C-alpha positions in Angstrom: -5.6 -6.5 54.2 -4.9 -5.0 50.7 -4.5 -7.6 47.9 -1.5 -7.4 45.7 -2.5 -6.5 42.2 -2.4 -9.4 39.8 0.8 -9.2 37.7 0.1 -9.0 33.9 1.0 -12.1 32.0 2.5 -10.3 29.1 2.2 -7.5 26.5 -1.1 -7.8 24.7 0.3 -6.3 21.5 3.2 -8.8 21.5 0.8 -11.7 22.1 -1.2 -10.6 19.1 2.0 -10.2 17.0 3.0 -13.8 17.9 -0.4 -15.1 17.1 -0.5 -13.3 13.8 2.9 -14.7 12.9 1.6 -18.3 13.3 1.8 -19.2 17.0 -1.1 -21.0 18.7 -2.4 -19.3 21.9 -0.2 -21.4 24.3 2.9 -21.0 22.1 2.4 -17.2 22.0 2.1 -17.1 25.8 5.2 -19.3 26.1 7.4 -17.0 23.9 6.3 -14.0 25.9 7.9 -15.5 28.9 11.3 -15.7 27.2 12.9 -12.5 28.4 15.7 -12.5 25.8 13.3 -12.5 22.8 12.4 -9.3 21.1 8.8 -10.1 20.1 8.5 -7.8 17.1 11.7 -9.3 15.7 10.5 -12.8 16.6 7.2 -12.2 14.7 9.0 -11.2 11.5 11.0 -14.5 11.6 8.2 -16.6 12.8 6.1 -15.6 9.8 8.5 -17.3 7.5 9.4 -20.3 9.7 7.7 -23.7 10.0 7.7 -23.7 13.8 8.4 -21.7 16.9 11.5 -23.6 17.6 12.9 -22.9 14.1 12.2 -19.2 14.6 14.0 -19.0 17.9 17.0 -20.9 16.4 17.1 -18.5 13.5 17.0 -15.5 15.8 20.1 -16.8 17.6 21.8 -17.4 14.3 21.0 -13.9 13.0 22.3 -12.4 16.2 25.7 -14.1 15.6 25.7 -13.0 11.9 24.7 -9.5 12.7 22.0 -9.7 10.1 18.6 -8.1 10.4 15.4 -10.1 10.7 13.8 -8.2 7.8 16.7 -9.1 5.5 16.3 -12.8 6.6 12.6 -12.7 5.9 13.1 -11.4 2.4 15.8 -13.8 1.6 13.9 -16.8 3.2 10.9 -16.2 1.0 12.9 -17.0 -2.2 15.2 -19.6 -0.6 14.6 -23.4 -0.3 15.5 -23.6 3.3 16.6 -21.6 6.4 20.1 -23.0 6.0 20.3 -21.6 2.5 18.9 -18.2 3.6 21.4 -17.9 6.4 24.3 -18.9 4.1 23.2 -16.3 1.6 23.2 -13.6 4.3 26.6 -14.7 5.6 28.0 -14.5 2.0 26.4 -11.1 1.4 27.9 -9.8 4.6 31.4 -11.1 3.8 31.3 -9.6 0.3 29.7 -6.4 1.5 26.7 -6.9 -0.7 23.2 -5.7 0.4 20.4 -8.2 0.6 18.2 -6.0 -1.5 20.8 -6.2 -4.3 20.6 -10.0 -4.1 16.8 -10.1 -4.2 16.9 -7.8 -7.2 18.8 -10.3 -9.3 17.5 -13.5 -7.6 14.4 -13.8 -9.8 16.3 -14.0 -13.1 19.3 -16.0 -11.8 17.6 -19.4 -11.3 18.8 -20.0 -7.8 20.2 -18.4 -4.6 23.7 -19.3 -5.6 23.1 -18.1 -9.1 22.2 -14.6 -7.8 25.4 -14.6 -5.7 27.4 -15.4 -8.9 25.8 -12.5 -10.7 26.7 -10.1 -7.9 30.3 -11.5 -8.0 30.5 -10.9 -11.8 29.2 -7.4 -11.5 31.6 -6.7 -8.6 34.5 -8.0 -10.7 33.6 -5.5 -13.4 33.9 -2.8 -10.6 30.3 -1.9 -11.2 28.7 0.3 -8.6 25.4 -0.5 -6.9 23.5 1.6 -9.4 24.6 -0.6 -12.2 23.5 -3.7 -10.3 20.0 -2.2 -10.2 20.2 -1.4 -13.9 21.2 -5.0 -14.6 18.2 -6.3 -12.7 15.9 -4.1 -14.7 16.9 -5.4 -18.1 17.9 -9.0 -17.2 14.3 -10.4 -17.6 14.2 -9.3 -21.2 17.5 -11.0 -22.1 18.7 -14.6 -22.4 21.9 -14.3 -20.4 24.1 -12.3 -18.1 26.3 -11.1 -21.1 23.2 -10.0 -23.2 22.0 -7.9 -20.3 25.4 -6.2 -19.9 25.5 -5.6 -23.7 22.0 -4.1 -23.6 23.0 -1.7 -20.8 25.8 -0.5 -23.0 23.3 0.1 -25.9 21.0 2.0 -23.6 23.9 4.2 -22.3 24.8 5.0 -25.9 21.1 6.0 -26.6 21.0 7.9 -23.2 17.9 5.9 -22.2 17.3 4.7 -18.6 16.7 1.0 -18.1 13.4 1.8 -16.5 12.1 3.2 -19.8 13.5 0.2 -21.7 11.6 -2.1 -19.3 8.4 -0.2 -20.0 8.9 -0.3 -23.8 9.8 -4.0 -23.7 6.6 -4.8 -21.7 4.5 -3.0 -24.3 6.3 -4.3 -27.4 7.1 -7.8 -26.2 10.5 -8.0 -27.8 13.9 -6.4 -27.3 14.4 -5.2 -30.9 11.0 -3.6 -31.1 11.5 -1.9 -27.7 14.8 -0.5 -28.9 13.3 0.7 -32.2 10.5 2.5 -30.3 13.0 4.2 -27.9 15.2 5.3 -30.8 12.1 6.8 -32.6 11.0 8.6 -29.5 14.5 10.0 -29.0 14.7 11.2 -32.6 11.4 13.1 -32.2 12.5 14.7 -28.9 9.6 13.1 -27.0 9.9 13.3 -23.2 10.1 9.6 -22.3 8.8 10.0 -18.7 5.6 11.8 -19.9 5.2 9.4 -22.9 5.1 6.3 -20.7 2.9 7.9 -18.2 0.3 8.5 -20.9 0.7 4.9 -22.2 0.1 3.6 -18.6 -3.4 5.2 -18.5 -4.3 3.5 -21.8 -3.4 6.0 -24.5 -2.0 4.2 -27.6 1.4 5.1 -29.1 0.2 7.4 -31.9 -2.3 9.2 -29.6 0.2 9.6 -26.8 2.7 11.3 -29.0 0.0 13.7 -30.5 -1.4 14.3 -27.0 1.9 15.5 -25.6 1.8 18.2 -28.4 -1.8 19.0 -27.7 -1.3 19.4 -23.9 1.7 21.7 -24.6 -0.3 23.8 -27.1 -3.2 24.4 -24.7 -1.0 24.8 -21.6 -2.6 21.9 -19.9 -0.6 20.3 -17.0 0.0 16.6 -17.8 -0.6 15.8 -14.1 -4.1 17.2 -14.3 -4.8 15.2 -17.4 -3.5 12.0 -15.9 -5.5 12.6 -12.7 -8.8 12.8 -14.7 -7.8 9.7 -16.7 -7.1 7.6 -13.6 -10.5 8.5 -12.1 -12.4 7.3 -15.2 -12.6 10.1 -17.7 -11.9 9.1 -21.3 -9.2 10.9 -23.3 -11.7 13.1 -25.0 -13.6 13.8 -21.8 -10.5 14.7 -19.9 -9.3 17.2 -22.5 -12.8 18.8 -22.8 -13.3 19.0 -19.1 -9.9 20.6 -18.5 -10.7 23.3 -21.0 -14.1 23.8 -19.4 -12.8 24.1 -15.9 -10.2 26.7 -17.0 -13.0 28.7 -18.6 -15.2 28.6 -15.5 -12.4 29.2 -13.1 -13.0 25.9 -11.3 -10.1 24.0 -9.7 -9.2 20.7 -11.2 -9.1 19.2 -7.7 -12.7 20.2 -7.0 -13.9 18.4 -10.1 -11.8 15.4 -9.3 -13.1 15.1 -5.8 -16.7 15.2 -7.0 -15.9 12.5 -9.6 -14.1 10.3 -7.0 -17.1 10.6 -4.7 -19.2 8.7 -7.3 -20.7 11.3 -9.7 -20.3 10.9 -13.5 -18.3 13.3 -15.6 -21.5 14.6 -17.2 -23.0 15.5 -13.8 -19.9 16.8 -12.1 -19.7 20.3 -13.6 -23.4 20.9 -12.8 -22.9 19.7 -9.3 -20.0 22.1 -8.8 -22.2 25.0 -9.9 -24.9 23.8 -7.4 -22.4 23.7 -4.6 -21.2 27.2 -5.4 -24.8 28.5 -5.3 -25.6 26.8 -2.0 -22.2 27.7 -0.5 -21.5 24.0 0.2 -17.8 23.1 0.3 -16.6 20.5 -2.2 -14.9 18.7 0.6 -18.1 18.4 2.7 -20.1 17.3 -0.3 -17.5 14.7 -1.5 -17.2 13.2 2.0 -20.9 12.7 2.5 -21.5 11.7 -1.2 -19.0 8.9 -0.9 -21.2 7.1 1.7 -24.6 8.2 0.2 -26.6 6.3 -2.4 -28.0 9.4 -4.1 -26.3 12.8 -4.7 -29.7 14.5 -4.2 -29.6 13.5 -0.5 -26.3 15.1 0.3 -27.6 18.7 1.0 -30.2 17.4 3.3 -27.8 15.2 5.2 -25.4 18.1 5.6 -28.2 20.2 7.0 -29.2 17.5 9.5 -25.6 17.1 10.7 -25.3 20.8 11.3 -28.6 20.8 13.1 -27.6 18.1 15.6 -23.9 19.1 15.9 -22.6 16.0 14.3 -19.2 16.2 12.7 -19.0 15.2 9.0 -16.0 13.0 9.8 -17.9 11.1 12.5 -20.9 10.6 10.2 -18.8 9.3 7.3 -16.9 6.8 9.6 -20.1 5.4 11.1 -22.2 5.5 7.8 -19.4 3.4 6.2 -20.1 0.5 8.6 -23.9 0.8 9.0 -26.7 -0.1 6.7 -28.5 3.2 6.2 -28.5 6.9 6.9 -31.0 6.6 9.7 -29.1 3.7 11.4 -25.9 5.8 11.3 -27.7 8.7 13.1 -29.0 6.3 15.7 -25.6 4.8 16.3 -23.9 8.2 16.5 -26.4 9.2 19.2 -25.7 6.0 21.1 -22.0 6.5 20.9 -22.3 10.1 22.1 -24.3 8.8 25.2 -21.7 6.2 25.9 -18.7 8.5 25.4 -17.3 6.3 22.6 -15.3 8.0 19.8 -16.9 7.4 16.4 -13.4 6.7 14.9 -12.8 3.9 17.4 -16.2 2.4 16.7 -15.6 2.5 13.0 -12.2 0.9 13.3 -13.5 -2.0 15.4 -16.5 -2.6 13.1 -14.5 -2.3 9.9 -11.2 -3.9 10.8 -12.4 -6.7 13.1 -15.7 -7.2 11.1 -17.6 -7.2 14.4 -21.4 -6.6 14.6 -22.7 -3.5 16.3 -23.3 -5.2 19.6 -20.0 -7.1 19.6 -18.1 -3.8 18.9 -19.8 -2.2 21.9 -18.9 -5.0 24.2 -15.3 -5.0 22.9 -14.9 -1.3 23.5 -16.3 -1.6 27.0 -14.0 -4.5 27.9 -10.8 -3.2 26.2 -9.4 0.2 26.9 -6.9 2.0 24.6 -5.6 1.9 21.1 -3.0 -0.7 21.8 -5.6 -3.2 22.9 -7.8 -2.3 19.9 -5.0 -3.1 17.5 -4.2 -6.3 19.3 -7.9 -7.3 19.2 -8.1 -6.7 15.5 -5.0 -8.9 14.9 -6.6 -11.7 16.9 -9.8 -11.5 15.0 -8.0 -11.7 11.7 -6.3 -14.9 12.7 -9.6 -16.5 13.5 -10.3 -15.9 17.2 -13.9 -15.2 18.0 -14.7 -11.8 19.6 -15.2 -13.4 23.0 -12.0 -15.5 22.8 -9.9 -12.4 21.6 -11.3 -10.2 24.4 -10.7 -12.9 27.1 -7.1 -13.4 26.0 -6.3 -9.7 26.0 -8.1 -9.0 29.2 -5.9 -11.6 31.0 -2.7 -10.1 29.6 -3.6 -6.5 30.3 
């Protein structure tokens, strides 16, 4: 007599979502059995609720309101209670305000009701949504609603976006000083977007203004300069390197990839010449260099990988979760024998923080990316490898 296959107890991914949102194992299994509950939506609400019962009640209320769970979650995070959050959503819907407009003004309004009052005031002025955002940008720098409205009028007269005012205010610390700076930049014809991008990477005011002229004179793309500054080059280094790269006909991206892989500015140009001579691609070098302790080892590693038919991508993934180059090669050989993709092994090791042996057991017991993702979620909420595997195996 053929046995009837055991019916699955639930969706493993949904179980993991419920656990991640705050449910204990038995609670998660219980909610899976409630057919009317959409688990992904439940998980969003459960994450900002004190109990499973509260989350289920809120879901019913949201269904009646016609409000999204994501809107509730955002509003609930800055509300004192679920009742207040639901009331806010109800009012927003009645007045045709979007919840993201409410959250934009909530921080500077003092309370949930205060934020609604601000939206009402802006609406009475027949302001469009764009102005609500503009208000939110400048309100933190002002003492009242009316001061913010007056400041917006001043910025309009100066033809300056509130985003640039906010940047200037954060740098200057006072409204008057920020406005003086913006007026001076406007008078000099400085591109505000480019100016503030330079300030954000550490260039002081005077240097930023001069630098914009220098970049223009030498035909240097500001994006190339900013890229080098963000990966660690000083202002002087970035300018000198960009001129050198142009003279040698080397792509800025190639230099940047070598720098990001761990090599210094002083060494990068020499390395690029070496790669050109040995016909090694910058991409291959950068990938392996990123997981190697010494740049001198990279050519030898690449040769070994070619010799044994190991993809660079697989090596990088495995080397990133193993202790040494030799261990990585040993693990890659074991994975090949077992027919386990290196990417899957790396994901389990890295995301679940499993040991080598635990990862192998997990990949043997669980099959498929859905179970892998669910397993990682359970590990992150504190389940042991064995407990997580057992729970998912029963559900699958």
